[in-house]
Residue, then its C-alpha position, 0 to 999 in steps of 0.5 A: m499499500e502507498p503512504e496516505l501522505q506523500e512528501g510535501s504534504w500538510a496535515l491538520l491536527i486535532p489534539t486528543r486531550g486524554r480521548m482514546p483514538q479509534v481503530g483506523d484513525v490517522v494519528v500523530a504520536e511520539h516515538p516510544h524510544r526517540g524522545g522528540f521524534e513524532l510518527l505520523k500512523r494509522v490506530a491498528a488496534v487499542s486496549s481502552r483498559r490498559r490505554l495502549v495503542w498500536l500503530a500501523g504504517d500504511n507502506r508496510e515494508e518501509s515503516t517503523d511502527s508497533e511490529e518493531f516497538g511494541p504498542v504505545g501508551a494513549d498519553r504519547v498520542v498528540g493528535r488526530v489527523v481531520l484534513r490532509l492537504r497535497p502537494g501540487p501546483p496552487r489552483v484558482v477557484r472563482r467564487d465571485p467573478t470580480r475576485l479570485w480566491i486562491 
């Protein structure tokens, strides 16, 4: 599978603030063994009772995820991705014939 975000893409996050992520969410989480290093991964499984999250990369052959480092604590999940902007040339959208919106 190809990665969800290509190089140069942008992602808008909503902070989790203690909310447990759900399976299928795309999240940003702090790497469990490299403090300050953040990962963008898909949630593969959750344990609400133990507050653990298993993360999986979309490109399984190239990914560093829970198969390598195990589950992460829910407190390491920074936020959930709610919007992705892909790279590409700017597009002009005409909403009003007298103004251009980029």
